[in-house]
C-alpha positions as CSV (number, residue, x, y, z in Angstrom):
1,X,0.0,0.0,0.0
2,X,1.6,3.2,-1.2
3,X,-0.1,6.0,0.7
4,X,-2.5,4.1,3.0
5,X,-6.3,3.6,3.2
6,X,-8.2,6.1,1.2
7,X,-11.6,6.9,2.8
8,X,-12.7,9.7,0.4
9,X,-11.4,11.3,-2.7
10,X,-12.3,14.0,-5.2
11,X,-10.8,14.5,-8.7
12,X,-11.2,17.2,-11.3
13,X,-9.9,17.3,-14.9
14,X,-8.9,20.8,-15.9
15,X,-8.6,22.0,-19.4
16,X,-6.7,25.2,-20.2
17,X,-6.2,27.3,-23.3
18,X,-2.8,25.7,-23.8
19,X,-1.3,22.2,-23.6
20,X,-3.0,19.0,-22.6
21,X,-5.5,18.6,-19.7
22,X,-4.4,17.7,-16.2
23,X,-6.1,16.2,-13.2
24,X,-6.3,17.5,-9.6
25,X,-6.8,14.7,-7.1
26,X,-7.4,15.1,-3.4
27,X,-7.1,12.0,-1.3
28,X,-8.4,11.8,2.2
29,X,-6.7,9.1,4.2
30,X,-8.0,7.2,7.2
31,X,-6.9,8.5,10.6
32,X,-4.3,5.8,11.2
33,X,-2.7,6.4,7.8
34,X,-2.5,10.2,7.8
35,X,1.1,11.5,8.2
36,X,1.3,12.8,11.7
37,X,4.0,15.4,11.2
38,X,7.1,16.5,9.2
39,X,9.0,13.4,10.2
40,X,6.5,11.3,8.1
41,X,6.2,13.7,5.2
42,X,9.5,12.7,3.7
43,X,8.2,9.1,3.2
44,X,5.6,10.5,0.8
45,X,6.9,13.6,-0.8
46,X,10.4,14.4,-2.1
47,X,11.7,17.8,-3.3
48,X,15.2,16.7,-4.2
49,X,17.1,15.4,-7.2
50,X,17.5,11.6,-6.7
51,X,20.9,9.9,-6.6
52,X,21.7,8.9,-10.2
53,X,23.8,5.9,-9.1
54,X,21.2,4.4,-6.8
55,X,18.0,5.4,-8.7
56,X,19.0,6.0,-12.3
57,X,15.4,5.7,-13.6
58,X,14.0,8.1,-11.0
59,X,16.9,10.5,-11.7
60,X,16.0,10.5,-15.4
61,X,12.3,11.1,-14.8
62,X,12.7,13.8,-12.1
63,X,15.3,15.8,-14.1
64,X,13.2,15.6,-17.2
65,X,9.7,16.2,-15.8
66,X,9.9,17.6,-12.3
67,X,12.2,20.6,-12.6
68,X,10.7,24.1,-12.6
69,X,12.3,26.9,-14.6
70,X,14.7,28.4,-15.1
71,X,12.8,31.7,-14.4
72,X,13.5,34.9,-12.6
73,X,14.6,38.4,-13.7
74,X,17.0,36.9,-16.2
75,X,14.1,35.1,-18.0
76,X,11.1,37.6,-17.9
77,X,9.4,35.7,-20.8
78,X,8.8,32.6,-18.7
79,X,5.1,31.7,-18.4
80,X,5.3,31.7,-14.6
81,X,6.6,35.3,-14.4
82,X,4.1,37.9,-13.0
83,X,5.2,41.4,-12.3
84,X,8.8,40.4,-12.5
85,X,8.5,37.5,-10.0
86,X,7.9,33.8,-10.2
87,X,4.2,33.2,-9.4
88,X,5.2,29.7,-8.1
89,X,7.8,31.2,-5.7
90,X,10.9,29.5,-7.3
91,X,13.7,29.0,-6.6
92,X,12.9,27.8,-3.1
93,X,15.4,28.0,-0.2
94,X,17.7,25.2,0.9
95,X,16.4,23.4,4.0
96,X,18.0,20.6,6.0
97,X,14.7,19.1,7.1
98,X,11.0,19.3,6.4
99,X,9.0,21.7,8.6
100,X,5.4,22.9,8.9
101,X,4.6,26.1,7.0
102,X,3.9,29.2,9.0
103,X,1.6,30.7,6.3
104,X,-0.2,28.7,3.7
105,X,-1.4,25.1,3.4
106,X,1.8,23.2,2.4
107,X,4.8,22.2,4.4
108,X,8.3,23.4,3.7
109,X,9.9,20.3,2.2
110,X,13.5,19.2,2.7
111,X,15.9,20.6,0.1
112,X,19.5,19.9,1.1
113,X,22.4,21.5,-0.7
114,X,24.0,18.2,-1.7
115,X,25.7,19.5,-4.8
116,X,23.4,17.6,-7.3
117,X,22.5,19.6,-10.4
118,X,21.0,19.1,-13.8
119,X,21.8,21.1,-16.9
120,X,18.8,22.6,-18.7
121,X,19.0,24.2,-22.1
122,X,17.3,27.7,-22.3
123,X,17.7,29.2,-25.7
124,X,21.4,29.1,-26.5
125,X,22.5,28.8,-22.9
126,X,22.6,25.9,-20.5
127,X,21.5,26.5,-16.9
128,X,22.4,24.4,-13.9
129,X,19.4,23.7,-11.7
130,X,19.7,22.3,-8.1
131,X,17.3,21.1,-5.4
132,X,15.8,24.6,-5.1
133,X,14.1,24.1,-8.5
134,X,12.6,20.6,-7.9
135,X,8.8,20.4,-7.9
136,X,7.5,18.2,-4.9
137,X,6.7,14.7,-6.0
138,X,6.3,11.1,-4.9
139,X,9.4,9.2,-6.2
140,X,7.5,6.0,-6.8
141,X,4.6,7.5,-8.8
142,X,6.8,9.8,-10.8
143,X,9.1,7.0,-11.8
144,X,6.2,4.5,-12.5
145,X,4.3,6.7,-14.8
146,X,7.3,8.6,-16.2
147,X,5.4,11.9,-16.1
148,X,4.9,15.1,-14.2
149,X,3.0,14.3,-11.0
150,X,3.1,17.0,-8.3
151,X,2.3,15.5,-4.9
152,X,1.7,17.7,-1.8
153,X,0.7,17.2,1.8
154,X,-2.5,19.2,2.4
155,X,-2.5,19.9,6.1
156,X,-4.4,23.2,6.0
157,X,-8.0,24.3,5.2
158,X,-6.6,26.8,2.7
159,X,-5.0,24.0,0.6
160,X,-8.1,21.8,0.7
161,X,-10.3,24.8,-0.3
162,X,-8.0,25.4,-3.3
163,X,-8.8,21.9,-4.5
164,X,-12.5,21.9,-4.0
165,X,-13.0,25.2,-5.9
166,X,-12.2,23.4,-9.2
167,X,-15.5,21.4,-8.9
168,X,-17.5,24.6,-9.0
169,X,-15.2,26.6,-11.2
170,X,-16.9,28.0,-14.3
171,X,-15.6,27.4,-17.8
172,X,-12.9,29.4,-19.4
173,X,-14.0,32.5,-21.3
174,X,-12.6,34.6,-24.1
175,X,-13.4,38.2,-24.9
176,X,-14.3,38.6,-28.6
177,X,-14.7,42.0,-30.3
178,X,-16.7,42.6,-33.4
179,X,-15.6,45.1,-36.1
180,X,-16.7,45.9,-39.6
181,X,-14.1,45.8,-42.3
182,X,-14.6,46.4,-46.1
183,X,-18.4,46.2,-45.6
184,X,-18.2,42.7,-44.3
185,X,-18.6,41.8,-40.6
186,X,-15.6,40.0,-39.1
187,X,-14.1,39.3,-35.8
188,X,-10.9,41.2,-35.0
189,X,-9.1,42.8,-32.1
190,X,-8.5,46.3,-33.6
191,X,-10.5,48.9,-35.5
192,X,-9.0,49.2,-39.0
193,X,-11.7,51.3,-40.7
194,X,-12.5,54.4,-38.6
195,X,-15.1,55.6,-41.1
196,X,-17.4,52.7,-40.0
197,X,-17.4,53.5,-36.3
198,X,-20.9,54.9,-36.4
199,X,-22.2,51.6,-37.8
200,X,-20.9,49.5,-34.8
201,X,-23.5,48.0,-32.6
202,X,-22.1,48.7,-29.1
203,X,-24.4,46.2,-27.6
204,X,-22.8,43.3,-29.4
205,X,-19.4,44.9,-29.7
206,X,-17.9,42.7,-27.0
207,X,-19.1,39.2,-26.3
208,X,-18.1,37.1,-23.3
209,X,-17.9,33.7,-25.0
210,X,-17.1,30.3,-23.7
211,X,-13.6,29.0,-24.7
212,X,-13.5,25.3,-25.5
213,X,-10.0,24.0,-26.4
214,X,-9.4,21.1,-28.8
215,X,-8.6,18.7,-26.0
216,X,-11.7,19.6,-24.1
217,X,-13.9,19.2,-27.1
218,X,-12.5,15.7,-27.7
219,X,-12.9,14.9,-24.0
220,X,-16.6,15.8,-24.1
221,X,-17.3,14.1,-27.4
222,X,-16.0,10.8,-26.1
223,X,-18.1,11.2,-22.9
224,X,-15.2,11.0,-20.5
225,X,-15.9,12.1,-16.9
226,X,-14.6,15.6,-15.8
227,X,-14.8,15.0,-12.1
228,X,-15.5,12.3,-9.5
229,X,-16.2,12.2,-5.8
230,X,-16.6,9.4,-3.3
231,X,-18.5,9.1,-1.1
232,X,-21.3,11.2,-2.5
233,X,-22.9,13.7,-0.1
234,X,-26.4,14.9,-0.4
235,X,-27.4,18.2,1.2
236,X,-30.4,18.0,3.5
237,X,-33.1,20.6,3.5
238,X,-32.8,22.5,6.8
239,X,-35.7,24.7,8.0
240,X,-36.8,26.5,11.1
241,X,-39.8,25.2,13.1
242,X,-43.0,25.9,11.2
243,X,-41.1,27.1,8.1
244,X,-41.0,24.0,6.1
245,X,-41.5,24.4,2.3
246,X,-44.6,22.6,1.0
247,X,-45.3,21.9,-2.7
248,X,-48.8,21.1,-3.9
249,X,-50.8,20.8,-7.1
250,X,-53.4,23.4,-8.0
251,X,-56.3,20.9,-7.8
252,X,-55.4,19.8,-4.2
253,X,-57.4,20.9,-1.2
254,X,-55.9,22.4,1.9
255,X,-56.7,19.2,3.9
256,X,-54.9,17.1,1.3
257,X,-51.8,19.3,1.4
258,X,-51.7,19.1,5.2
259,X,-52.1,15.3,5.3
260,X,-49.3,14.9,2.7
261,X,-47.0,17.2,4.6
262,X,-47.6,15.2,7.8
263,X,-46.8,11.9,6.1
264,X,-43.6,13.2,4.7
265,X,-42.4,14.5,8.0
266,X,-42.9,11.2,9.8
267,X,-39.6,9.3,10.4
């Protein structure tokens, strides 16, 4: 048993405007299998480059799929860069042991300065990345599936809330502007013919349209599931005394409505 007994789970497949879909999975373990503290986190999550001599397959997978960057001020065109800083907060700091996070929902994983690096090509240059650039992962899962699998310990309500929001997240949208060019209506992002400005219908000028990528369209056409939960939870109707909602047909009498309500309220 890799992680322990799973008593509940939730998974959500997310499609973005770029790349292939990915899945967010939240596993809730039984009380006797939950990691009790930082001393147990290292058995599940690793944030270091494996030893290439002892674990050559794991080393190849981690260095190929689980390295972030390079990014930072020297690479402002990186997708993770927002306002001149990495939105994922890389590179991380070296730490000798795993500790609980003071702020946020994830622990601070062990990242020892053991001298292991991997050379990554960025343009015409080669950059050496160390443990500060490793994405947290489970060594067994990453090696078995030979892919990018980010594994984290969710020990805070904030981290669990981040996962659950994907179930109720609305679809991606794209803002589309309508312009008239050469007496033909077309979709564009700029106004090329200023003489036709008076003919523009401002009501339909901008449309908030749903964006469906190619991968999402194929996913839905094949009928694949987008999310799953177990066990299922049904919300019960809660009401104050004497405030229960009653539904009835137009041809029912008051006495019939009262009798039906009393029958439904009996245990």
